N, C-alpha and C positions, 0 to 999 in steps of 0.2 A: 550775075558774073561770079565765078568761083574765085576765091582768094588764091593767089599764086601759091603753088605747093612745090617747094624746092626739094625734089627727091623724095617726096612723101613724108618729109619730116614735119611733125605736128608743130614744132616750134617755129616753123616758117610760115604757118598760115593754114586755114581750114577752108575748104570749098563747101559752102552751105548746100549747094544743089547736087553734090555728088552723093549717090545713094548706093554705090557698089560695095560689096563686102570686102573687108580688109583681110588679106591672106598672110599667114605667118610664113616667113622665108624658110625655104627648105622643107616645107610640109605641104601636103595636099589638103590637109584638114583646114576648115575655116575657123578663124578666130571668132569669138562671140561678137555679134554685130553691135556696134556702138551707135547710139543715136547721134545724129549730126550735132544736136544741141549739146550733148555731153562732150563731144570733141571740142566744141567752142569753149565750154566751161573749163575744160582741162587747160586749154591755152591761156585763158584769163587767169586761172589760179596759178599758172607758172610765171605770171608777170609779162606775158607776151601780148602783142596787139593783133588779134585775129582779123581786124578790119583792114589791115595794111594791104593796099592794092585793090580793094573792092569798095567802090564808092557807094554801092547799094547795100553794104553789109548790114547796117542797122535796120533798114526797112525789111530786109530778108530775115534778120534774126527774130524779129517780133512776130513773124508768121509761124515760127516753130513753137511747138508746145513746150511750155516751161517744165523743167524737171526740178521742182522745189526740193525734193528729198536729196538730190545730188548736191545742190548748192549748199544746203545746210550741213550736209555731212562733210563737205570740204572745209567749211568754216571750223568744224569741230577739230579738224586735224591741225589747224594752224596755231602757233604760239603767238605771243604778242608782237615779237619782232617781225615775224613773217606777215602778220596782218598789216603792220605799218608799211612794209615793203610793197604790198598790193594796193595801197591807198589810191594811187592814181588810176589803176584799172577799175576799182570799185566806184570812184568818183565819176569816171567817164560813163560807166554802165548806168549809174543812177541818173546822170544828166540826160542820157538818151531815152531812158524810161519816161522822164518828165516831159521831154520834148515830144514824144509820141502822143502824150495826152492832149496836145494842142491840135492833133488831127481828128478826123472823124471816122477812122477805120476801127470798128469795134473789136476785131480779133486782135489787132496789134495792141489796142488799149488794154484788153483783158490780160494779155501776156505780159505787158509792161507792168501792170498793177501787181500781178502775181510775182514778177521778178523783184519788185520793190519789197513786197512782203517777205520774200525769202532773204533778201539782203538785210532787212531790219532784224528778222529773227536770228539770222546767222551771226551778225555782229553783236547783238545784245546778249547772245548766249555766251560770249567771251567775258571773262572776269577782268575787265580793264581797271586800271588804277583809278582814273577819274571817270565816273560813270556817266558823264554828260559831255564833257569837253572832248575827249578822245573819240567818242562815238560820232559826234557831228563831223569831226575832221575826217575820219576814216570813211564815213558813209557819203558825205557830200563835199567836204572841203570847207574850211572856215570862210573863205572869201566868197564862195558861191552860195553858202547855206541859206542866207536870208532870201535871196532872189529865187533860188530853186524851190524853197518851201512855199514861198508866196505863189509861184506858178503852179505848184502841185495842188495847193488848197483851192486856188481859183478854178482849176480844171475840175476838181472833184465837186466843187459847188455847182459848176455848170452841168455836170452829169446828173447831180441829184435834183436840180430844179428844172432842168430843161426837158424837152420832149425826146427822151431816150428810153430804150427798152428797160423793163424792170430788172433784167439780169445785169445790165451795166450799173444800175443803182446798187444792186446787191454787192457787186464787186467793189464799188466805191466805198460802201460801208465796211466791207471786210478790210480794205486797206486802212481806213481810218481807225478801225478797232485794233488792227495789228499795231499801228503806230501808237495808239493810246495805251495799249496793254503790253508794250515792249518790256517794261519792268514791273515786277510785282508791286513794288512801292512806286505808285504813280507819281509821287512828288519828286522822285529821283530821275524821272524821264525828261531830260532837258530839251529834247526834241519838241516837247509840248509847248515850249516858249513860242515857237513859230505858229502853233495852232492857236495860241492866245492872241498873237499879233494879227493873224489872218483868220478871222472868225468864221466858223462853220455853223454858228448858231442860227443865222437866218435861214440857211438851207434846211436845217432840222425842223425849224418851226413851220416853214412853208410846206414841208412834207407831211407833218402831223396834221396840218389843217385840211389836207386833201384826203377824203375818204378812201379813194382807190389806192393812192400811194401809201396811206397809213395801213391799209389791209396787208400790203405786201412787205412793207419795211418799217412799220410802226415800232415793233419791238427793238430793232436795231437802232432806230433813231433815239428812242428813249434811253436805251442802254448807253449809247455814245454820249448823249448829253449828261447823263448821270455821272459817268466816269470823268468827263471833262470838268465837271463841277468840283471833283475831289482834288484837282491839282493844286497843291500848296494852299489849300483853303484856309489854313491857320497862319500862313506866313505873309501873304501879300494879296493885293487886290486881284481877284480872279474875274475876268470880264464875263465869263459864263454865269457865275453866281449873280453878278450885278444884273445881267440881262434877264435871267430867269426870275429874279426877285421883282422886277418891274413889268414883266410880261402881262399884257392885258388883252391879248388877242383871244377872243372867246372861242373861235373855231380851233385854234391851236391848243388851248387849255382843255377843251372838250376832247380833242383828239388824244392828248396826253392821258387824260383820265380814262378814255376808252381802251387804250393799250393796257393800262394797269388792270382795269376791270375785267377785260377779256382773259388775262392770265389767271387772275384769282378766281374768276367764275369757273374756269376749266378745272382748276384744282378742287373747288367745292363740289363740282359735279362728279368728278372721279371718286371723291370720298363718299358722297351720298350713294352712288351706285354700289360701291363696295359694301357699305353698311346694310344695304337692302338685299344683298345676295343671300340666298337660303344657305344655311349651314348644314353640312352632312351629319350623319349619325355618329355615335361615339367611336366606333371602330375605324370608320373612314377618317375621322378627324385625328385619331391617335396615330394612324398609319402615316398620314401626310404631314403631321405637325412637325416632326423633327427635321424632315427633309426640306421643308419650306420656311421654317421660322427665321433662319438667318437671311435667306434671300429676301423675304418679305420685309425684314427689318432694314436691310440695306436700301431697298426700294423706297420705303417710307422716308428714310433720312434723305435720300437723293431727291425725292419729290419736294421736300421742304427746302433743301438747299437751292434747288432750281428757282425758287421764288425770292431768294435774297436780293437779287438785283432789282426785281420789280418792286419789292418793298422799299428798297433804298430810294428808288425813283419816286415812290409815293411820299416818302419821308421828306425828300428835298423839296418837292412841290409844296407840301403842307407847311414845312418849316420856313421856306423862303418867300413864298408868294401868297399874299393875302387874298388875291383874286381867285386863287384856286379853291378856296373854301366854298365859294358859290358852285363851282364845278363839282366839288365833292358831294354836295347834297342835291345836285340837279336831278330832278325826277325824270324818269323815262320808262316806257313800257318795255319789259324784257322781251327779246326776240332771239330766236336761234341764229347765232352768227354763222355766216358762210365760212367754210374752212379755208383759211388763207394758205397760199403756197408755202411749203416748208422753207423756212429761212435757215441757212447754214448756221447762223449765230443765235437762233432762237428756237431750239428744238422743243418738241412737246415735253412737258415735265414728265419725269419717270413715273411709272405707275405706282399706285399706293397698294401695298400688300398684294402685289401681283396682278392688279387689275390690268387687263389688256388695253391697248390704245383704243379709245372710244371716239367715234365720229360725233362731234357735237350735234350734228343734224339728227342723230338717232335719239337724242335726249330731249324730251319735251318738258316745257315748264308747266307746273301744275296749275298755275294761275297767271292771269295777265295783270296782277297787282303791280302798281308802279314800284320801281326800285331805283337805286342809285349806287354810286361807287361806295359810299359809306356803309350801306346795307351789305354789300358784297364783302367789304373789308371786315365788318363786325362778324359776319358768319365765318370768314376765313380765320379770324383770330380765335373764335370759339373752338375751331378744329385744332389749330396748331398749338394752342396753349394747354391742350389736354395732357400731353406727354412732354415734359421738359427735362428728362433724365440725361439725355446726351447733349453734348455741346452745341451741335447744329440746331436742334429744335429749341434748346434754351435760348440761343442767340436770336433765332427767328421770332420767338415769343417776346423776347425783350425788345426787339425792334418794333413789334406791334404795339407794345405798351408805350414806347417812346412816342410813336405816332399819335396814339390816343391821348397822351399827355399834351402834345402840341394842340390837338383839336380841342381838348377839354378846357384849356385856358384861353382860348380865343373867344372874344366876346361875340363876334358875329356868328361863329360856328355854333356857340351855345344858343344864340337866339333862334337859329334855324332848327337845332335839335329839340328845342322846347316849344316850337310853334305847334299849337294844337290843330292847325289847319294843314300840317304836313305830317301825315301818318303813313307808316310803312310796316310791313310784316318782315320781321328779321328772324330767320331760323337760327336758334342757338343750339349747338351740338353739346351734349353733356356727357361727361366721362362716366363709364360704368363704375359703380362703387358697391360696397357690401349691401347697402339697403336699396339699390336700384340698378337696373340695366342701363346700357347706353341708350340715350334718348335724344331726340331732336323734336323741336316744336313743328309738327306737320303743318298746322294751320295757326301760326302764332297770331295773337291779336294785332290789329292795326293800331299802332300807337305812335306818339312822338319818339324820335330816335333816342332821346335821352333815356327813355325807359329801357330800351334794348341795351344801351351802354351800361346802365346800372345793373341790369340782369347779368351781363357779362362779368362785371366785377364781383357780384355776389357769387356767381358760379366759380370763379377762380378762387376766391377766398375759401369757399366750402370744400373744393376738391383737391387742394394742395397742402393739406395739413399732414405732413409726413416728416420722418426723421431727417431725410435729406432736404431740409427746409429751404425753398427758394426765396430767401429773405429779400433779395434785391427786387424780384418781381412783385412780392407783396408790398414793398414800399411804394413801387410805382402804381400798383393797383389802388392802394389806399389814397395815393396822391391824386389820381384821376377822380376818384369818388369825392374827395375833398374839394377839388376844383369845381365840379358840377354843383355841389351844394353851395359853394361861395357865390356862384353866379345866381342861383335861385334866391339866396338871401339878399344879394345886392339889388336884384331886379324884381324882388317880391313875386317870383313865379311859383305858383302852387301846382306842382306836378302831381297828377293823379297816379300814384305809385304805391305798391304794397311795401311801405317802409319797414314794416315789422320783419320782413325777410332779411333786410339789410342789418337791422339791429340784432337779430338772432344770430346771424352768421358771424358778426363781429364779436359778440359775446363768446361764441364757440371758439373763435380764434384766440381770445384771451385765455380761455380754459386750456386750450392746447399748449400755449406758451408756458403756462404754469405747470402743466402735467409733465412737460418735457424740459423743464428748466435746466436740469443737470446736464443733459445731453446737448441742448442748444447753446448754453452759455459757454461751452468749450469752443464753439466755432463762431458764435455771433453774440453781439450785445443786443439783447431782445428788448431793452427798455425804450429805445427810440420808436420802434414799431408799435409797442404797447401805448406809448404816448400819442402816436398818430390815431389809433383807434379811440382812445379816450377823448381826444380833442374833437373827433367827429361827433361823438356823443355830446360834448360840450357845445358844439355848434347848434345841434338840435335843441339842447336845453336852453341856451341863451337866446337864440333867434328863431327857434322852430315855429313860433307863432306868426312869423312873417312869411314862411314858405310852405309849411305843412298844409295839406289840403283842407283840414277842418280842425276845430277844437278837440274833437274826439281823438284825432291822430296824436295830438300833444298829450292828451290824457293817457293814451296807450303807451307812449314813450315812458312816462313815469311808472306806469304799471310794470313794464318789462324790467326797468331798472330795479324796482322794489322786489319783483319776483325773483330776479337773478342776483340779488344783493350779495350773495356769498361769493360770486365771481369777483366782484369789485373789492369786497373785504379782503379776500385772499391776495388779490393783486397788490393792494395797499400794503399788506403785511410783508409780501415778498420784496417790494421796493424798499420798504423801511429797513428791512434786514440788510440790504446792500448799501444803504447810506451809512451804515456803521462799520463797513469794511473798507480797507484801503485797496481798492481795485479800480480798473479803468471804467467800470460801470457805475461808480459811486455818484458822479455828477448827473448822469442820465437817469439814475434811479431817484435821485432827489427831485429832479424835474417832474418825474411821473407822479410822485406823491403830491406835488403842487397842482398838477393837472387834475388830480382826483378830488379836489376839494369840494366842488359842487355836486359831483356824483355822491360823495359820502354825505354831504349835507342833505340831499334828497332822501337817502336811505335812513339817516339818523332822525330826520324830521317825521317821515311818514310811517316808518315801521312801528314805533310805539303807538301811534294813533290807530293804525290798523289792528294791532294787538288789543288795544284798549276797546275798540269798537266791537271786536269779536267777543271779548270777555263780557262786555255789557249786554250783548245779545245772546250770550250763552252758546256761542258757536265755536267748534274746534277748528273749522276751516271756512274760508270765505270764497265765494265765487268771484269771477273777474269783475262782474258788474258791481258787486258789493265793495270790492277794493277801489274800483274807479270812483264810486260815490264818495268814499273817504278822501280820495285824492282831490276831487273837485271842491269839496267843502273845506279843505285845509291849505289851499294855495296861498291865501292871504297872510298866513303866519310863517310862510317859508322865506328864509333869507338866503340869497345867493350872492356870491362874490362876482363882480364884473371882471371877466378875464379878457385881456386885450389881445388883439391880433388873431382872434379865432378865424376870421374870414380873410386872412392874409396867407399867401404862400410864396415860396421862392420860385420865380418864373424859370421855366426851362432854359438852359443854356448848354449848347453842345460842348463848348470849351469852358473849362478844362475837364469836367467830370466824365464826359462820354467820348473824349477825343481818342483814347486808346481803343475803345470798343469799335468805333467807326474805322479807324486805321486798320485794325485786324480784319474787320468785315470786308472792306474794300480789297484788301490783299487776297482774301479768299475768293471773292467774286472775280477778280482779275485772273487768278489761277484757273478758275473754271472756264473763263472765256478763252484763255490761251489754249487750253486743251481742245476746245471746240473748234477754234480757228485753225489749229494745227492739222486737224482732221480734214476740214472742209476746204481749206485754202490749197491743199495739195493737188486737187484735181478740179479743173474747170471744164471737163470734157463736155458736160451737158450744155453749159453756157456757150462754149465754142461751137457746138453743133447748131445751137439756136442761131448764132450770128452767121454761120455758114449758110443756113437756110435763108436768112434775111438777105445776105449778099447775093 
């Protein structure tokens, strides 16, 4: 039934079923044809009631394709007073959208969902005085808000968990994500109070536990849960945090891990394929270099940024849920995943350095060696930490380091990583440097995961000694190393590892700090990080006999300290110099001199004995074996000071040290999700076609 039309005046109603062109009076030319839906929107935004006289108006309305762009553009034109005037019309439209969700008509449901998305984006685009209170009133109405939001969440829960087409589940996730990302600062989105009261957690978990649903919607499910966890996480009890922390559903946790693993694996594959591409000759390289360098750089940054949300999801699972540690290290044989349908909110990561989109089915695994999420994550970290010059990649590498910090201080995770019966091959990608080309372990040895983790830390320490010194990442890297050693000391685990590589790279780090003292001290206080390095040596010196693989390893430690004594002598002199100056570094320099007491005792004890032995045997220089013999025969007369708390560390806490980092990161992720949703929520043509076919 058409709405009564008094003289063709739009203000008196719009006939939904009328399709004839509108003619301009006094002219034979046709006016631009307006969609019926646009005519209805015009009436709504004029404050009129287009349903007057048509009892079937709302059923008919939701059969018309939504014009999201028009709705949102109309909101842009409104000032605050006009928006308040339209409150009743907006409330009624929202009410009927939610009411449609109680039906089983898919086309109407899709159009109602898209309408709600447009209303939310349109209203939240306005700069209202009170960013929660007014929005709820204008969108739903205060009195109706609790009931309407409960009904909405219940309906979405039904669509996500029931026997409905995948496209309807996609639409449901889009609506929830639009709701959650309505504000860049998620904690200012007061609408989420209703999502806290009416939980969507169970629907998300049920979906993740189902292999088929996870393939289609896993990324959106994990993204939604991750963002819901962020809501006022530092201010009040967030039920999603509580429920995620106690989740023990093995199928759901494995599903969560599979979503993360799939995203990181695809990134690793793209990178591997790019590094294996043959490079052209000099002239072709020179010709193409300038035209492609900026594009390639943008794509590399975008590819890393695309993983921020998936890394945040991994962090929250590792940080909150102890049961997830088992999932993290759960072994499985890698297989080529089926390519899931493109999800509007989970596009493929942008290509790295111009790599074209690659079908995973075209990439074959070189081996059927068992793997797990931690193996994939360690490989990913080795890639992303190579270049930390720009903010995006720096923050991504920092998040990786934070995740590894949480893992390395977990007792159970360490027990799994050091288990000699759980061996894995972990490809570690290495940065090209002056003395080497870019490399990756093609066939890395099969070892406990702790070995790969230490390799990764050694690689970072060695490859980032530059004037733009990433001090914070170094502190985290050394902290991870220290935590692993503390576990080995506490549990007397003798890991078969090439410890000399770690000792050498840490001494080189000390040399770098001293060589660049003038430059670095202008930006950083380098004494705390120097103390971290020295205390790792102290841990080896004091307790190395409890966790080093053999007495020979302990002897080699002393040999390296004696051989590189000048590094420690110069470090002590530098620290001593700062203790006599009135600067901010005075106290930390004094601590460093105290930390060096045992290292200097070793040097001062053995060096004269080595020199004396060389003189007695008429030798100008000694071999390593000769020095080691001197060391072994003079342990008894060495006196060391027992230093306390070498095997203690400050446990990781997100608040307050990392609160600002995660707040900024979440805002960046939400900004990216908003852009993706704005593009894909505009048009549901394909989905509507699918439902038309079903009907």
